[in-house]
C-alpha positions in Angstrom: 11.4 -10.2 -21.3 15.1 -9.8 -20.5 16.2 -9.6 -16.8 17.1 -5.9 -17.2 13.8 -4.9 -18.7 11.9 -7.1 -16.4 13.4 -5.8 -13.2 13.5 -2.1 -14.3 9.9 -2.2 -15.4 8.9 -3.9 -12.1 10.8 -1.3 -10.0 9.0 1.5 -11.9 5.7 -0.2 -11.5 6.2 -0.6 -7.8 6.8 3.1 -7.5 4.0 4.2 -9.8 1.1 1.8 -9.1 -0.2 -0.2 -6.1 -1.2 -3.2 -8.3 -1.0 -4.9 -11.6 -4.7 -5.5 -12.4 -5.9 -8.6 -14.3 -8.0 -11.5 -13.0 -10.2 -9.9 -10.2 -10.8 -13.3 -8.6 -7.2 -13.8 -7.4 -5.1 -11.2 -5.7 -1.5 -12.1 -5.2 0.5 -10.0 -2.8 4.1 -10.4 -4.0 7.6 -9.0 -4.3 7.8 -6.3 -7.0 8.8 -8.0 -10.2 7.1 -11.3 -9.8 4.2 -10.5 -12.1 6.0 -12.7 -14.7 3.9 -14.9 -16.9 6.6 -17.5 -17.4 6.1 -18.4 -13.7 2.4 -19.2 -14.1 1.9 -20.2 -17.7 -0.7 -22.9 -16.9 -2.8 -20.4 -14.9 -2.9 -18.0 -17.9 -3.6 -20.8 -20.3 -6.6 -21.9 -18.1 -8.0 -18.5 -17.2 -6.9 -16.3 -20.1 -5.2 -13.7 -18.0 -2.7 -13.2 -15.2 -3.8 -12.8 -11.5 -4.1 -9.4 -10.1 -0.9 -8.5 -8.3 -0.2 -6.1 -5.4 3.4 -5.4 -4.5 5.7 -5.0 -1.5 9.3 -4.2 -1.1 10.3 -6.3 2.0 8.8 -9.0 4.3 8.1 -6.7 7.2 6.2 -4.3 5.1 4.1 -7.1 3.6 3.3 -8.6 7.0 2.3 -5.3 8.5 0.0 -4.6 5.6 -1.8 -8.0 5.7 -2.0 -7.8 9.5 -3.6 -4.3 9.2 -6.4 -5.7 7.0 -5.1 -5.7 3.4 -7.1 -8.3 1.5 -5.2 -10.8 -0.7 -5.6 -14.4 -1.5 -2.0 -15.6 -1.4 1.2 -13.9 -0.2 4.9 -14.6 -1.0 6.9 -14.4 2.2 10.4 -15.8 2.8 10.7 -18.6 5.2 11.6 -16.7 8.4 8.3 -14.8 8.3 5.8 -17.7 8.1 5.5 -18.1 11.9 4.4 -14.5 12.2 1.5 -15.1 9.7 0.6 -18.3 11.6 0.8 -16.7 15.1 -1.4 -13.8 13.9 -4.0 -16.2 12.6 -3.8 -14.8 9.1 -3.3 -18.0 7.1 -4.7 -21.5 6.7 -3.1 -24.8 5.6 -2.9 -25.7 1.9 -4.7 -28.9 0.9 -1.8 -30.7 -0.8 -4.1 -33.3 -2.3 -5.0 -30.5 -4.7 -1.3 -29.8 -5.5 0.0 -32.7 -7.8 3.6 -31.6 -7.8 3.9 -31.0 -4.1 5.8 -34.3 -3.7 8.5 -32.9 -6.0 9.5 -30.1 -3.6 12.9 -30.9 -2.0 12.2 -32.1 1.5 14.9 -29.8 2.9 12.5 -26.8 2.3 9.8 -28.3 4.4 11.9 -29.5 7.3 10.2 -27.4 10.0 7.0 -27.8 12.1 6.3 -24.1 11.2 5.8 -25.2 7.6 4.2 -28.6 8.1 2.7 -30.1 11.2 -0.3 -32.2 12.3 -2.6 -29.3 11.3 -1.4 -29.5 7.7 1.0 -27.8 5.3 1.1 -24.1 5.9 3.7 -23.1 3.3 4.6 -24.0 -0.3 8.3 -23.1 -0.9 9.0 -22.0 -4.5 12.2 -20.1 -5.0 15.7 -19.9 -3.4 19.1 -18.3 -4.0 21.9 -16.7 -2.1 23.1 -13.5 -0.5 26.8 -13.0 -1.0 29.5 -10.4 -2.0 29.0 -8.6 -5.3 32.0 -6.7 -6.5 33.4 -4.7 -9.4 35.9 -7.1 -10.9 37.8 -4.2 -12.7 38.5 -2.3 -9.4 38.3 -4.9 -6.6 41.0 -7.5 -6.5 40.0 -11.1 -5.6 42.1 -11.1 -2.4 40.0 -8.2 -1.1 36.8 -10.1 -1.2 38.2 -13.4 0.1 36.8 -12.4 3.5 33.6 -10.7 4.6 35.8 -8.2 6.5 35.9 -6.3 3.2 32.9 -4.5 4.5 35.2 -3.0 7.2 38.1 -2.2 4.8 38.8 1.6 4.9 39.8 1.3 1.2 36.1 1.0 0.4 34.7 3.6 2.7 31.7 5.2 1.0 31.8 2.6 -1.8 29.8 -0.1 0.1 26.1 -1.0 -0.2 24.1 -3.2 2.1 20.5 -4.4 1.7 17.8 -2.5 3.5 16.6 -5.8 4.8 16.8 -7.1 8.4 17.4 -10.7 7.6 20.1 -10.1 5.0 22.2 -7.7 7.0 22.0 -9.8 10.1 23.0 -12.9 8.1 26.1 -10.9 7.0 26.9 -9.6 10.5 26.5 -13.0 12.1 28.6 -14.8 9.5 31.3 -12.2 9.8 31.5 -12.7 13.6 31.6 -16.5 13.4 27.9 -17.5 13.7 26.7 -20.0 11.1 23.4 -21.0 12.7 21.1 -18.1 13.7 18.4 -20.3 15.3 20.0 -19.9 18.7 21.9 -16.6 18.9 23.2 -15.7 22.4 23.2 -12.2 23.8 27.0 -12.2 23.4 26.7 -13.2 19.7 24.0 -10.6 19.1 26.1 -7.8 20.6 29.2 -8.8 18.6 27.2 -8.9 15.4 25.6 -5.5 16.1 29.0 -4.0 16.9 30.3 -5.4 13.6 27.4 -4.0 11.7 27.8 -0.5 13.2 31.4 -0.5 12.0 30.3 -1.6 8.5 27.6 1.1 8.5 30.4 3.7 8.6 31.5 2.5 5.1 28.0 2.3 3.6 27.2 4.7 0.7 23.6 3.5 0.5 21.3 0.7 1.6 19.7 -0.8 -1.5 16.0 -1.6 -1.5 15.7 -3.6 -4.7 18.0 -5.3 -7.2 17.7 -2.6 -9.9 18.7 0.1 -7.4 21.8 -1.9 -6.5 22.6 -2.5 -10.1 22.4 1.3 -10.8 24.6 2.1 -7.8 27.3 -0.3 -9.0 27.0 0.6 -12.7 27.5 4.3 -11.8 30.7 3.5 -10.0 29.4 4.8 -6.7 29.5 1.4 -5.2 32.3 -1.2 -5.6 31.3 -3.9 -3.1 27.9 -5.0 -1.9 26.0 -7.7 -0.1 23.7 -8.9 -2.9 21.1 -11.3 -4.1 21.5 -13.3 -7.3 19.1 -11.1 -9.4 21.3 -8.0 -9.0 24.2 -10.0 -10.4 22.1 -11.3 -13.3 20.9 -7.8 -14.1 24.4 -6.3 -14.2 25.9 -9.2 -16.2 23.2 -8.8 -18.8 24.3 -5.2 -19.2 27.9 -6.3 -19.6 29.0 -4.8 -16.3 32.1 -6.4 -14.8 30.6 -7.9 -11.7 31.7 -10.9 -9.7 29.7 -12.8 -7.1 31.8 -14.2 -4.2 29.8 -17.0 -2.6 32.8 -18.7 -1.0 34.3 -16.1 1.3 36.2 -17.5 4.3 33.3 -16.9 6.6 30.7 -18.2 4.1 27.5 -16.9 2.5 23.8 -16.9 3.2 21.0 -18.9 1.6 17.3 -18.2 1.7 14.1 -19.4 0.3 10.6 -18.0 -0.2 7.2 -19.4 -1.0 3.4 -18.9 -0.8 0.9 -18.9 2.1 -2.8 -19.3 1.8 -4.6 -16.3 3.4 -7.6 -17.1 5.6 -10.9 -15.6 4.7 -9.5 -14.4 1.4 -11.7 -12.4 -0.9 -11.1 -14.3 -4.1 -11.6 -17.7 -5.7 -9.9 -20.5 -3.7 -9.9 -22.8 -6.8 -7.8 -20.1 -8.6 -5.4 -20.0 -5.6 -4.7 -23.7 -6.2 -4.4 -23.1 -10.0 -1.8 -20.4 -9.2 0.3 -22.5 -6.9 0.1 -25.5 -9.3 1.3 -23.3 -12.1 4.3 -22.2 -10.0 5.2 -25.8 -9.4 5.0 -26.8 -13.1 8.4 -27.7 -14.5 8.5 -24.8 -16.9 8.4 -22.3 -14.1 11.9 -23.3 -13.0 13.4 -22.1 -16.3 11.3 -18.9 -16.1 12.5 -18.3 -12.6 16.2 -18.8 -13.6 16.0 -16.8 -16.8 14.1 -13.8 -15.3 15.5 -13.7 -11.8 18.6 -15.8 -11.6 16.9 -17.9 -8.9 16.5 -21.6 -8.4 13.2 -23.5 -7.9 12.2 -25.6 -4.9 11.0 -28.4 -7.3 14.0 -30.6 -7.6 12.5 -32.6 -10.5 12.1 -29.3 -12.4 15.6 -28.2 -11.6 17.0 -31.5 -12.9 15.8 -30.5 -16.4 18.1 -27.4 -16.4 21.7 -27.9 -17.5 24.6 -27.7 -15.0 26.1 -25.0 -17.2 23.1 -22.8 -16.8 23.1 -23.2 -13.1 26.8 -22.3 -12.9 26.2 -19.2 -15.1 23.5 -18.0 -12.7 25.5 -18.8 -9.6 22.8 -21.1 -8.2 24.9 -24.3 -8.5 25.8 -26.1 -5.2 28.8 -24.6 -3.5 31.2 -26.0 -0.9 31.3 -23.3 1.8 29.7 -22.4 5.1 26.1 -21.4 4.6 23.9 -19.5 7.0 20.4 -20.7 6.2 17.8 -18.0 6.6 15.3 -20.4 8.2 12.7 -19.5 10.8 14.0 -18.0 14.0 12.4 -17.0 17.3 10.3 -13.9 16.6 11.4 -12.1 19.7 15.0 -12.3 18.4 14.0 -11.2 14.9 12.1 -8.3 16.3 15.2 -7.4 18.3 17.3 -7.6 15.1 14.8 -5.3 13.3 14.8 -2.7 16.1 18.6 -2.8 16.3 19.1 -2.4 12.6 16.8 0.7 12.5 19.0 2.2 15.2 22.2 1.4 13.3 20.9 3.0 10.1 19.9 6.1 12.1 23.5 6.3 13.4 22.9 5.1 16.9 
């Protein structure tokens, strides 16, 4: 399936149906769009069908649903949310002796006691990419997107889109105000970033909720500049839209990664949960992830089998710039960010 068809179909599915029903013994709670067979080929080969998928649109929504009693076997949060699942007692460690390719995961993705401690491995990182500046190359000159201050530029008032996502908008605001490590944000830095974000809000035409929505906003000409993930870029390029992805602005860009947690007291078959995560860590999944989402895989050995040209084309090749890594942060600070972002969107 092409990126365009895959993401558009997934967006429609997320709006129309609560789940993609298949194997009743494994319920995967995932981002809309991840019901992609190329990511779990060995699971399908073994069991003859895909898992059953239920979908969410953002990390906070997913956590609230699981915390409220939604039953799933595995969930796909991004790294900064894992501590919330642990603190709430919703997940249990993975038995990595049952995951043969676990040792091929790049160590940098597990460098946190939140993910791995004396109790075990609580998180299996799988996918990563960037959040950076998307822009219409026909209408936005390169000099305008050399800095993240483009989001304050009155020239683009009403032609800006930001993600409706706490982590991404705060990564932007913090970078734009000179913070490159969000694990120890001071009150002064928080206030400066919030002020910056309020000014950017005045230029925002829309907050996008998923990559296909952003692609439509930019393709229609309504939006010229956005803070975007890789998959929106891949989607627009496949359609021939003149889009650039500025990952090396003066202030930098953001990087993030996501993965799977093992839900405690899950309703399904635990053996199938391990079949699922092993399928994700198979080498072929890296190519499926790149081709269908424009994302990179946490399995470095699998990524080594993909050509440098393909990585450059997807904008997941290494870059020499400042990166704010969206790693776990203090939950009180993240809750404060979430509350403040809701006020900003409401105009306060």
